[in-house]
C-alpha positions, 0 to 999 in steps of 0.5 A: 462337386464341392464338399463342405468340411465341418470343423470339430467342436473343440476348435470353436471352443478354443476361439471362444476361450481366446476371445474371452481372455482378450476381453478380460485382459482389456477389462483389467487394463481399463480398470488399472487406468481408472485407478491411476486416473482416480483422485489420490488419497491426499490431494496436492494443492498449489496456487492454481487449485487452492481455491478447491478448499473454499467449498466443502470440508478439508484437512490441509497440511503444510509440509517440507521434504526436509522437515523431520516432524512432517515425515513422522506424520506422513503415514497417518496423513495418508491413512486420513486421506484414505478414510476421507470417504468415511469422514466425508472430507477432503485431505490435501497437502502443500509442499512449501518449497514448491508453493511459497505463495500459498504458504505466505497466503496462510502465513505458515511460520512453523512446520507442519502446520495443519488447517481445517476448512469448512465452506471457506472458514478456516481454523488452525489445528493445534491437537495431537498429530495422531490418526485417531486425533484427526478422526475425532477432531472431524467426527466429533466436530471439535473444530467448532470449539476453535476460533476461526480465522476471519478478517484480514487474516483470512487466506481469501482476503485481499491482504493475504493475497498481497502477502502471497505475492510478497512470498513469491517475490522473496523466492524469486529474489533468492533465486535471482541472487543464486543465479547471479552469484553461482551461474554467472560468477558475480560476487555477492556484493555486486549482486547486492548492488544490482538489487539496490539500484533495481530497488531505486529505479522501481521506486522512482517509477512507482512514485511517478505513477502515484503522482500521475494518478493523484494529478488525475484524480485531484487536478490542481484548481488554478482558476479558483486559486487566482480568483481567491488571490484577486479577492485578497488583493481587493480587500487589502486595498480597501483596508489600506484606504480605510487606514489612510482615511482614519489617519487623516481624520486623526490628524485633522481632529488633533487639538494641538496642531494650531498651537504647534503652528503658532509656536513654530511661527513665533520662533521663526519671527524671533529667528528672523528679527534677531540682531545677530547678523554679523555672525550669520554673515561671517559664516555663510556656509553654516546657513546651509547646515541649519535646519529648514522648517518642514512642510507641516510647520510651514502649513501651521504657520499659514493656517495661523496667519489666516486665522489672524486675518479672519479675526 
């Protein structure tokens, strides 16, 4: 015969208390995890998530750990982040030592630098750096009286994107210089020579790339140039022929060519009839040195004779 023993009521009460305690503990742990994973009061921004400020309203501070003025306003900035829900804004901060590209994009030259952003429109904050001033700047919309940063100076423009790349490149060069001089033990002048050679090589490569691109975009027109040169040659030949014809016409139309020819003929006849034959015979070698009549003079004499025969 089996007997069923009834448990006392206090045991069931103890079990119930243990279950409730365990559930409360789990709830507390979940709440703590939710608080840890919740959005921080001041959101750190960098190159990977900076586009968040292009939507909504933001107050953004650029700071550095070694900056004394930045340390003075950190408490007020954290309080501004805690009041973001009341103000309806987002609060962010950028460490320029870790995000040089972002500081170049905003062209940060002094620290701390504070920006106000509203739907991608940026304005630089120039007021006092107290919590009350931050509140009034947002609540009273004093940012509307501040001139916005537009055009190529806007952080979202292509020019400032290139500026961000230059800032990142400068930091990389500085890190490489430190690595070469401190880790590898290369002298400072040796590091400078390495960077100079690298600059020359990169410049040559970029120059070749630009030449290739220019040849592809605007290829040389060799066929057209050859055709143009042929046209020029034909025109030059035609001009030369015209010049020759004009010269011939002027020679034929000259009024004194017959007279010149007759004078030459008379001179030749007088020279041939000269009685001084002994002098000519005694110096035969001098005959070779005397000038002979030119072809034009001979032609003139012939034409004169022809004219006399016709008359």
